[in-house]
N, C-alpha and C positions, 0 to 999 in steps of 0.2 A: 502209797504208789510207789512201786519198785525203782529202783537205781535205772534201770533200762529205759523205761517209761520218761522219765526226767531226761535221758539223752536224748532221748528220739524226740521230744518235747522241743528241748533246744535249738537240736538241728533243723528242727522244722521250722521254728522262729528265725534261726538265723539266716536260713533258706528263702523263707518269705522277705526279709528284710533285703536280702544280698539281690534277691532278682528285681525288689522294686527301685532297688536304688542304681541297678545294671541299666534301665529302660529309663526313655523322658518321650514324651512327644513334644514335637512341634505343630504349634497350632499356624492355620494359613495366613495371619497375618505377622506372624513373626519369621525368623529366622535366629538359627543357633549356633555357635561354637562350644567346643568340649575343651575345659581345662584340666592341666596336670599339672597338681603343684604350684598353680598360678600361670602356667607356661600353656598356650593354644597347640593342640593336638589335632592333623586331622583336616579334613576341610570345612565349609560351610554346612552347617545341616539344614536341608532342606523340607518345608512341613511333613511332617509323616510320624514315625516311630521309629529310636533309634537307641542304639546299645551303647554302652562305655563302663568300664574299669568301677565298682563301687567302691565306694570309701575313698578311693585314688582320684579319680576323674569326677569333675562335677561339670553341667551345663551351663552354659552363660547366655539370655535371652534379650534378642535385641527388635526391636519395631521395624517391621520392614514397609509398612504405612508410608504415605506420603505427612510430613509434620509443616506444620505452620511457627514460623516464629518473627515474632515484630521485634525492629530493634527502636532504641530508643531516635529521640530527631536528635538531628547534628544539622552542624550549618555547614553550606558549601558553599563554594566562590566560583561562578560562573566566569565564561567566556569573555563575556560583555563586564566584568567586575563587579559584579551583582553579588550580595551575601543573600543565599536562602537557607529554612527553616525546612528540613527536606526527612520527613515518615516515611520510613519504608518497612516493608515485609518481605519475607521470601517462604519459599514452600521447597522441602528438602527431603533428602531420603536417605538411608544408609543402605549404598550398593555391594563394599564387600564389609562384613564384619569383620574377619580377619585383620585387614588392614586397619578398621574404625578399632579395634582392639590392641591392636601396637601401638598406633599414636595417637590416641584420644582417651580412649577407654570408657568414658561417660559421655551420656548426653548433654549434659552443663556446660562440659570443656568442647563438646562439639557446636552448641550456639554461642559461646565466646567465640570460639573461631570463627566463626560465620559471621558475626558483628562486625570483626576485625577487617577481616578480606573484603565484606559488600559494603562498607564504611570508606574504605582505601579505595576501593574502586570506583564507587557513586563520585568521588572525590576529582580522579582522573579521567572519568568519562565526561561528568555533566562538566568539566574545565573546560574541556571541548567544543560546549553549545553554549548559546546565549539563552538570557531567561525566556524570552518569547519562544526559541525553539523547546526549550523544555517544558514550558507550559502550554504547548499546541502541538502541530501537526508532527514536531521530531519524538516524544516521548515512547511510542511504540519502539523506533529504533534504537532511542538510549538505551532502555531496559534489555532489549536482545543482545546490546555488546557489554551492557553489566552482568548479564546471566551467563552469556558466553565465557568472558574473562574468570569471572569467578570459579566457574567448573572448570577451568584449567587448574587454579590455584589447588582447588580442592579433590581433585582427583587422587593423589597421594594419601589424603586421609580416608578413601573409601567413601567419601561422600557424593552426592549428587545435588545439584541444587536445579531444579523444576522452573523456576520460576521467582523474578525477583519484581516488585511491583512499589511504587512510590504512593502510599497514602493520600500525603496533603505535602503541597509546597506553603511555604508562610517566607514573608519578609519579617524579620527581627525587630523587636517592636522600635528600636532607635533609629530604624530606617523606613519606615512605613511611611511618615509624614513627608521627610523630606522627597523620597520618591513620589509621593502621591502630588506635590508640590510639583515637581518636575515634570511630570504625566499631566498633569492640569495644563501646563504652561505651552507643554507640547500641542495640545488638543484645543486652545486657543489658538495657538498659532496655525496650526493646519485649519482650524474652521474659518480664520481671517484669509488664508492662501483661498480658500476654497471661494467665499464671500466675491473675495476680490477677481477669480477667474469667472464666476456666475456674472459680475456686474460687466466687465470685459464682454462676456458672452452676449449679455442682453443689448450691450450699447450694438454690437455689433449688426443683431439680429433687426434692433431698433434702427439704426443707421439704412441697414438693404431695403427696409418696409418702407422707412419713408421715400427710399431712392426709388423703388419701385411704384411706389403710388404718384408721385413726381411725373414720373414718365407716363402713369396709366394717365392723369388728370391730362396733362399735356398732348397725350394722344385724342383723348375724349375732345378735349376744348379745339384740335385741329379738325375733327371731324365734323364736329358740330357746326364750327365757321365753314366749313364746306358744305355739309348739308343748308345754313341759312343762304350764303352766298347764291345755291342753286335754287333755295326758295325764294329769293328776293329776284333772282335773274328769271323763274318760273313766272312769278306774280308780276313782274315788269312787263313781261311778254303777252301776261292775259290782259292785262291792263291796256298795253299796244295795241292787241288786239280790238279790246271791247273799245277803245278810242276810233280806233278804223272805223267802226260798224258805227256806231251812235256816237258821235263827240257831243251831240247836246244833252243828250245820257249821262254821260262820262261826267262831263262837267258838270252837271248839275247835283249828282253822287259828291262828287269831293268837296263841293260848296255845300253841301250839308254835313259832312263831316269837320268842313272847318268850322261852321256854326256851332256844331256840340263842342269843338274844342277853343272855340273863343269865348265859349259861352260859360264857361266851367264856374263853378260855387266861388264867392266874392271876385268876380271879375266887373273890371269897369271899363266899359268902352265910350269914346267920344265919336259918331260917327253921321256921314249926312246921307240925307234917303236919296241923295243922285249918286252915291260911290256906288263903285264896280261890286264893291263887297257884297251889298247886299239887294244887289239885282234881282236874285231869284225870291225874295222878299216883298217886293213891290207889288 
């Protein structure tokens, strides 16, 4: 092989290496920046084919997808002075790779800063709400406040927090029994109050029912007395009419009724045959 051939081969190899070193491809899930002697140059590189100076510049790639990060559980003090152990996680992404590289450089440092800021904001925001609000209807509002404030603090680092969520809230072990006993006492007190109110309402209903029953019975008795009086008056009229029409027969019927009443079981009477009472028996 001649000297010229060797030179051509060397030139070709250098050219191939130089071309390969001057091109790089950014994937759809990534963003990239170009570093020259450790310092960023140019703008953020979007997905596609890009060029750089070989051997002098190098490309640094960053994940552009939404990333998850779970922080360790920490104690939080609520507005009503309740200590809670809060376990949370966040979803975040790199929005400005250049700013991210200048301030944090690595994903590990970004996660550490996320943990510090989110924990600090959770302490501040949760301190404005009671324990009941934290575990019930106020939680979405609380998480929105934490997310918004965290974004304000992380924007100088080229980061965006998409969401912050609380996975679990627990009581510290040393407080669980005391809080349980207090909640139990409150429930017992509420139960007694409800029973007392129920008894009072029952007494009111019973008193009203007794009053209404007394009125109804009195009214019924009054109507019965009126009807009985009217019946007695009508019967007396009938008897009077019968007496006028057939006084002897009326006297006979009344005597029979008297005999029936006088000769009831275990009744003893001493009568004389000439007595007026037995005149219809003679």
